[in-house]
C-alpha positions in Angstrom: -18.2 -3.7 19.4 -16.6 -5.7 16.7 -13.8 -8.3 16.8 -13.1 -11.8 15.4 -13.5 -13.2 19.0 -17.1 -12.0 18.9 -17.8 -13.7 15.5 -16.2 -16.9 16.8 -19.0 -17.1 19.4 -21.8 -16.4 17.0 -20.5 -18.0 13.7 -17.5 -20.3 14.6 -17.6 -22.2 11.3 -17.9 -19.2 9.0 -14.6 -18.6 7.0 -12.7 -15.6 8.3 -10.4 -15.9 5.3 -9.5 -18.3 2.5 -6.2 -18.5 0.6 -7.0 -18.3 -3.1 -4.3 -20.7 -4.5 -4.2 -23.4 -1.8 -7.9 -23.2 -0.8 -6.8 -23.3 2.9 -9.7 -21.9 5.0 -9.4 -20.4 8.4 -12.7 -20.1 10.2 -13.6 -17.6 12.9 -13.4 -20.3 15.5 -10.0 -21.4 14.3 -8.8 -17.8 14.1 -10.0 -17.1 17.7 -8.2 -20.2 19.1 -5.0 -19.7 17.2 -4.7 -16.0 18.0 -5.4 -16.8 21.6 -2.5 -19.4 21.6 -0.3 -16.8 19.9 -1.1 -14.2 22.6 -0.5 -16.8 25.2 2.9 -17.5 23.7 3.9 -13.8 23.7 3.0 -13.6 27.3 5.0 -16.7 28.1 8.0 -15.1 26.5 7.7 -12.1 28.8 6.3 -9.7 26.1 4.0 -7.1 27.7 1.7 -4.4 26.4 3.5 -1.9 24.4 6.3 -4.3 23.3 7.1 -5.1 19.7 7.2 -7.9 17.3 8.1 -8.0 13.6 6.7 -10.3 10.7 8.6 -11.1 7.6 6.1 -13.2 5.6 4.6 -13.8 2.1 0.9 -14.0 2.0 0.0 -17.2 3.8 -2.6 -18.5 6.2 -0.6 -17.8 9.3 -0.3 -14.1 8.7 -3.4 -12.9 10.3 -3.3 -15.4 13.1 -0.1 -13.7 14.2 -1.5 -10.2 13.7 -4.6 -10.9 15.8 -2.5 -12.5 18.5 -0.3 -9.3 18.7 -3.5 -7.2 18.7 -4.9 -9.2 21.6 -1.7 -9.0 23.6 -1.4 -5.3 23.3 1.8 -5.5 21.0 3.0 -3.3 18.2 3.4 -5.5 15.2 5.5 -4.5 12.1 4.8 -6.3 8.9 8.0 -6.1 6.7 8.0 -6.2 2.8 9.0 -9.6 1.5 10.9 -7.8 -1.3 13.6 -6.3 0.9 17.1 -7.3 1.2 18.7 -8.6 4.4 20.2 -5.3 5.3 16.9 -3.5 4.7 15.1 -6.0 7.0 17.8 -5.8 9.5 17.4 -1.9 9.6 13.6 -2.0 10.2 13.7 -4.8 12.7 16.4 -2.9 14.6 14.7 0.5 14.3 11.3 -0.7 15.5 12.8 -2.5 18.6 11.2 -5.9 18.0 11.8 -8.4 20.6 10.4 -11.3 18.5 11.0 -11.9 14.8 8.7 -14.2 12.8 9.8 -15.2 9.3 8.4 -17.5 6.5 10.3 -20.4 5.3 9.8 -19.1 1.8 12.0 -16.1 2.7 14.7 -18.2 4.3 17.5 -17.0 1.9 17.1 -13.6 3.6 15.9 -14.8 7.1 18.7 -17.2 7.9 21.3 -14.5 7.6 19.5 -12.3 10.2 19.5 -14.9 13.2 21.8 -13.6 15.9 22.5 -10.2 14.2 20.0 -8.3 16.1 20.7 -8.2 19.8 17.3 -6.8 20.9 15.5 -9.8 19.3 15.3 -12.6 21.8 12.8 -14.8 20.1 13.1 -16.2 16.5 10.2 -18.1 14.9 9.7 -19.7 11.5 6.4 -20.2 9.7 5.6 -23.1 7.4 9.0 -24.9 7.8 12.1 -25.2 9.9 15.1 -22.8 9.6 18.4 -22.9 11.5 18.2 -20.6 14.5 14.5 -20.3 14.4 11.8 -22.2 16.4 8.7 -23.5 14.5 5.8 -21.0 15.1 3.1 -23.7 14.8 4.8 -26.0 17.3 5.3 -23.2 19.9 1.7 -22.0 19.7 0.3 -25.6 19.7 1.6 -26.0 23.3 -0.3 -23.0 24.5 -3.9 -22.9 25.7 -6.6 -21.6 23.3 -8.2 -19.4 26.0 -7.8 -15.7 26.1 -5.0 -14.1 28.1 -6.1 -12.4 31.3 -4.9 -9.0 30.4 -6.1 -8.5 26.9 -5.5 -5.0 25.6 -5.5 -3.6 22.0 -2.2 -3.6 20.1 -1.5 -1.7 16.9 0.3 -2.0 13.6 3.4 0.0 13.3 4.2 0.0 9.6 7.1 1.5 7.6 6.9 3.6 4.5 8.0 1.8 1.4 11.2 3.7 1.2 10.8 4.8 -2.5 12.6 8.0 -1.9 15.1 7.0 0.9 15.1 5.1 4.2 11.7 3.8 5.2 10.0 5.6 8.2 8.1 3.9 10.9 4.7 5.4 11.9 3.8 4.6 15.5 0.4 5.1 17.0 0.2 6.1 20.7 -0.6 3.3 23.1 -4.1 4.0 24.5 -4.8 1.0 26.7 -8.0 0.3 24.7 -10.1 -2.9 24.8 -9.4 -5.2 21.9 -13.0 -4.5 20.6 -12.4 -0.6 20.4 -13.3 0.8 17.1 -11.1 2.9 14.8 -11.7 5.6 12.0 -11.1 3.0 9.2 -14.0 0.9 10.6 -16.4 3.8 10.5 -15.3 4.9 7.0 -15.5 1.4 5.7 -19.2 1.0 6.8 -20.2 4.5 5.6 -18.3 4.7 2.3 -18.1 1.2 1.2 -21.0 -0.7 2.9 -18.8 -3.3 4.5 -20.6 -5.6 6.8 -20.9 -9.3 7.8 -22.1 -10.2 4.3 -19.0 -8.8 2.6 -16.9 -11.1 0.6 -13.6 -9.3 0.0 -11.0 -10.2 -2.7 -7.5 -9.1 -1.5 -4.9 -9.2 -4.4 -2.0 -7.3 -2.8 0.7 -8.1 -0.3 -0.5 -8.2 3.2 2.5 -6.4 4.7 1.3 -3.1 3.1 -0.9 -0.8 5.2 -4.1 -0.9 3.1 -4.3 -4.7 2.5 -3.4 -5.3 6.1 -5.9 -2.9 7.6 -8.8 -3.4 5.2 -8.6 -7.3 5.7 -8.6 -6.9 9.5 -11.6 -4.5 9.1 -13.3 -7.3 7.2 -12.7 -9.7 10.0 -13.8 -7.2 12.6 -17.1 -7.0 10.8 -17.5 -10.7 10.4 -17.1 -10.8 6.6 -14.9 -13.2 4.6 -11.6 -12.3 2.9 -10.2 -14.2 -0.2 -6.5 -13.6 -0.2 -4.5 -14.0 -3.4 -0.9 -15.3 -2.8 0.2 -13.3 -5.9 -1.7 -11.0 -8.2 -2.5 -12.2 -11.7 -4.9 -10.2 -13.9 -7.0 -13.1 -15.4 -7.0 -15.1 -12.2 -8.3 -12.1 -10.4 -11.3 -11.9 -12.7 -11.8 -15.7 -12.4 -11.9 -15.5 -8.6 -14.5 -12.6 -8.7 -16.7 -14.8 -10.8 -16.1 -18.0 -8.9 -16.7 -16.6 -5.4 -19.1 -13.8 -6.3 -16.9 -11.2 -4.7 -18.7 -8.2 -3.4 -15.8 -5.9 -2.5 -12.1 -5.6 -3.4 -9.2 -3.1 -3.2 -6.8 -2.6 -6.0 -4.1 -0.2 -7.3 -4.0 1.4 -10.7 -1.4 -0.9 -12.1 -3.7 -3.8 -11.6 -6.3 -2.0 -13.6 -3.8 -1.5 -16.3 -2.9 -5.2 -16.4 -6.5 -6.2 -16.7 -7.2 -3.7 -19.4 -4.3 -5.0 -21.4 -5.8 -8.5 -21.4 -7.4 -9.4 -24.8 -11.0 -8.3 -25.0 -12.3 -11.9 -25.3 -10.6 -12.8 -22.0 -12.0 -9.7 -20.2 -15.5 -10.5 -21.4 -15.3 -14.2 -20.4 -15.7 -13.4 -16.8 -18.9 -12.1 -14.9 -17.8 -9.4 -12.4 -21.4 -8.2 -11.8 -21.3 -9.3 -8.1 -18.8 -6.6 -7.4 -20.6 -3.7 -5.4 -17.5 -1.7 -4.6 -13.9 -1.6 -6.0 -11.8 0.6 -3.8 -8.5 2.0 -5.1 -5.7 4.1 -3.9 -1.8 3.9 -3.2 -0.9 5.6 -6.5 -2.6 8.1 -8.8 -4.9 6.5 -11.4 -4.7 7.9 -15.0 -8.0 9.5 -16.1 -8.4 7.3 -19.1 -7.6 4.1 -17.2 -10.4 4.9 -14.6 -12.8 5.8 -17.4 -12.3 2.5 -19.0 -12.7 0.6 -15.8 -16.0 2.4 -15.0 -17.2 1.6 -18.5 -16.3 -2.0 -17.9 -17.4 -2.6 -14.3 -19.9 0.2 -13.9 -19.9 3.1 -11.4 -18.6 1.0 -8.5 -15.1 2.4 -8.3 -14.3 4.5 -5.2 -11.0 6.3 -4.6 -9.2 7.5 -1.6 -6.1 9.5 -0.8 -4.3 8.9 2.4 -1.0 7.7 3.9 0.1 5.2 6.4 0.6 8.2 8.7 -3.2 8.6 8.9 -3.0 12.4 9.1 -5.8 13.0 6.6 -8.2 11.2 4.3 -9.9 12.2 1.0 -12.4 10.1 -0.9 -14.6 10.2 -4.0 -17.2 7.9 -5.4 -17.6 7.2 -9.1 -20.6 9.4 -9.7 -18.7 12.4 -8.2 -15.6 11.5 -10.0 -17.3 11.5 -13.4 -18.2 15.1 -12.8 -14.7 16.0 -11.4 -12.5 13.7 -13.5 -9.0 13.3 -12.1 -9.9 14.2 -8.5 -9.0 12.0 -5.5 -11.9 13.5 -3.5 -12.8 15.9 -0.8 -11.3 15.7 2.7 -13.2 13.6 5.2 -10.4 13.6 7.8 -8.4 16.9 8.2 -8.8 20.0 6.2 -6.9 20.5 2.9 -4.3 23.3 2.5 -2.1 24.0 -0.5 1.2 25.7 0.4 3.8 27.4 -1.8 7.6 27.2 -1.6 7.8 30.1 0.9 5.1 28.7 3.3 2.3 30.9 2.0 -1.1 29.4 1.4 -2.1 29.2 -2.3 -5.3 30.2 -4.0 -7.9 27.8 -5.5 -6.5 26.0 -8.6 -2.8 26.7 -8.0 -0.6 23.6 -7.4 1.6 23.4 -4.2 2.5 21.1 -1.4 -0.6 19.3 0.0 -1.1 19.8 3.8 -3.8 18.6 6.2 -4.8 20.9 9.0 -6.6 19.6 12.0 -5.7 16.0 11.0 -4.5 13.2 13.2 -1.0 13.7 14.7 1.7 11.3 14.0 5.4 10.9 14.3 8.1 9.0 12.6 9.7 6.5 15.0 13.3 7.4 16.0 13.4 10.3 13.5 12.6 13.7 15.0 14.0 15.5 12.0 11.7 13.7 9.5 8.8 14.4 11.8 9.6 18.1 12.0 9.9 18.2 8.3 6.5 16.8 7.8 4.8 19.7 9.8 4.8 23.4 9.2 4.7 26.2 11.7 0.9 26.1 11.9 1.1 22.4 12.8 -0.3 21.2 9.5 1.2 18.0 8.1 2.1 16.7 4.6 3.0 13.5 2.9 5.2 15.3 0.4 2.7 15.3 -2.5 1.9 18.2 -4.9 -1.6 19.0 -5.9 -4.3 21.6 -6.1 -8.0 22.1 -4.8 -10.8 23.3 -7.1 -13.5 25.7 -6.1 -15.7 22.9 -4.8 -13.1 21.6 -2.5 -12.0 18.5 -4.6 -8.3 17.6 -4.5 -6.3 16.8 -7.6 -2.8 15.2 -7.3 0.0 16.5 -9.5 3.0 14.5 -8.4 5.4 13.7 -5.6 7.5 16.8 -4.8 10.6 14.8 -5.0 9.8 13.7 -8.6 9.2 17.2 -10.1 11.5 18.0 -13.1 12.9 21.5 -13.4 13.9 21.9 -17.0 15.1 25.4 -18.2 13.2 26.9 -15.2 9.9 25.1 -16.1 8.3 22.8 -13.6 7.3 19.5 -15.2 5.2 16.8 -13.4 6.1 13.3 -14.7 2.9 11.8 -13.6 1.0 13.7 -16.4 3.4 12.1 -19.0 3.3 8.6 -17.3 -0.6 8.7 -17.3 -0.5 9.3 -21.1 2.2 6.9 -22.1 0.6 4.0 -20.2 -2.5 4.2 -22.4 -0.5 3.4 -25.4 -1.2 -0.1 -26.6 2.6 -1.0 -26.9 3.4 0.1 -23.3 3.0 -2.3 -20.4 4.6 0.1 -17.7 6.5 3.3 -17.7 8.5 5.6 -15.5 9.2 9.3 -16.3 11.9 11.4 -14.5 14.5 14.0 -15.0 18.0 13.3 -16.1 21.0 15.7 -16.3 21.2 18.2 -19.1 24.0 20.7 -19.6 21.7 23.1 -21.4 18.5 22.9 -19.3 19.7 21.4 -15.9 17.3 18.5 -16.4 15.5 17.0 -19.3 12.6 14.5 -19.5 13.5 10.7 -19.7 11.0 7.9 -20.2 11.9 4.4 -19.2 9.3 1.9 -20.8 8.4 -1.7 -20.2 7.2 -2.7 -23.7 4.0 -4.9 -24.0 6.0 -7.0 -26.5 9.7 -7.0 -25.5 10.8 -7.7 -29.1 9.4 -4.3 -30.2 11.6 -2.4 -27.8 14.0 -0.2 -29.7 14.6 3.0 -31.6 11.5 2.8 -33.7 9.2 2.3 -30.7 11.0 5.2 -28.8 10.3 7.6 -31.7 6.7 6.4 -31.9 6.2 7.1 -28.2 7.8 10.5 -28.3 5.6 11.4 -31.3 2.5 10.1 -29.4 3.4 12.4 -26.4 3.8 15.4 -28.7 0.3 14.8 -30.1 -1.2 15.3 -26.7 1.2 17.4 -24.6 3.3 20.5 -24.9 6.7 19.7 -26.3 8.5 20.8 -23.1 6.8 18.0 -21.2 7.6 15.3 -23.7 10.5 12.9 -23.2 13.6 13.8 -25.1 14.6 10.2 -25.1 13.1 6.7 -24.2 15.0 3.7 -22.8 13.6 0.2 -22.3 13.6 -2.3 -19.4 12.4 -5.8 -19.3 10.5 -5.0 -16.1 10.3 -1.9 -14.0 11.1 -2.0 -10.3 7.5 -1.7 -9.1 6.4 -2.5 -5.6 3.5 -5.0 -5.5 1.4 -2.3 -4.0 1.7 -0.3 -7.2 4.4 2.2 -6.1 7.3 2.6 -8.4 10.9 2.6 -7.1 11.7 5.4 -9.4 14.8 6.3 -7.4 16.5 3.0 -8.5 16.1 4.0 -12.1 17.1 7.7 -11.7 20.2 6.8 -9.8 21.6 5.1 -12.9 21.5 8.4 -14.9 22.6 10.8 -12.1 25.6 8.7 -11.0 27.9 10.9 -8.8 26.3 14.2 -9.7 26.2 16.5 -6.8 22.6 17.6 -7.7 20.4 16.1 -5.0 17.7 13.7 -6.3 15.5 12.6 -3.3 
């Protein structure tokens, strides 16, 4: 049995988590008392097991107090991206059926306009400051007892996909009436694959509303370790924190690797990262050259996984395996890999197609039976919509998102391959590749680049990058043109909102771009 409440009894003064910038520390004793008060508040409001709350917060010290309060009260809790607009937040809160909405003062520009707009929300709370129409969370919980509620039962997160290709979808786990100390698959995997235990000091550089940071940090707290939470990611600050706190574990996304590798060599060498035992990465495909450079720098401590918020399958690969199967995201540990063709046929080894998991965990998209049905085939296998292939030894290789595939003159082109190459160019800070309309070929390849030095953005650099691609790739895969942006619309978790870029080029075209 593992839970912060247990560690509060054995190590009440041990830090459960520390906020990196402010230094605010929340001990296990404090986390236990504050999550009890939150659970008591939820019960006093009439919220019962199976009901729902929503959080709209930046990374701050109250985040996990609220999540653990909901977990102890048997509630579903939906953490919402702080990057969303008022209408996007309104959609998610309405769709998930939250009865209580908790927002951060730092997000008041969006949050203030929501009060009173959602008829199912009966209780509105603000964190770290007052807002019109909201009650102060800290004041409301302070009035509650710090003892456990009498009917503790495990609650669950209900998170929404980031919506990079359309409306976000909520993934709801079944309510199982479990004790709050019940284990879950991530807990077992974290112990087996990553060696997470009570001695783990975990650096969390990503937004907490995303599935992986939320679940991994809560796993650390279940195990009795300590999390160090960055309010915002900065490449050099990340390295400084690893050295200062002797961090043992961390989880990152490939864009973070890229940003650290783009630091001047003297900056990178200035920090001691030898305390790191395990650097977990996922969320987006990692370019082979980027991962090779990271392993050369940090040693063979990188471990990668492929999975989704849906939890329908899980692949993983350690650095030693990866070095003999470069580019793989691993073998299936949950579910069985199946690669399917356009007509629903199972494809042979080495041939790319839609990735499915057979015998994986079932899931459904909340309030969307059509999307749920589209995620499953006739055999009951489920997909996240990615394209890839499996080699003879059972290792999975990602090719791209199905929605991003370019069909130019009848040839299938996967943008990820071009992006992985271009991001290694020293003058490129970030890049997106996608198809744009072409009268002759239907689609042609377009690259949109964030230049490392904005002053170099222009026609000369565009031609240099196209020539660079043609040195390494078939001409048909290479961009026909390159445009420049000051910054690409990338989610803090590393996912690129490519749809926002593509829509500018397709306009009113009737051709569907997902």
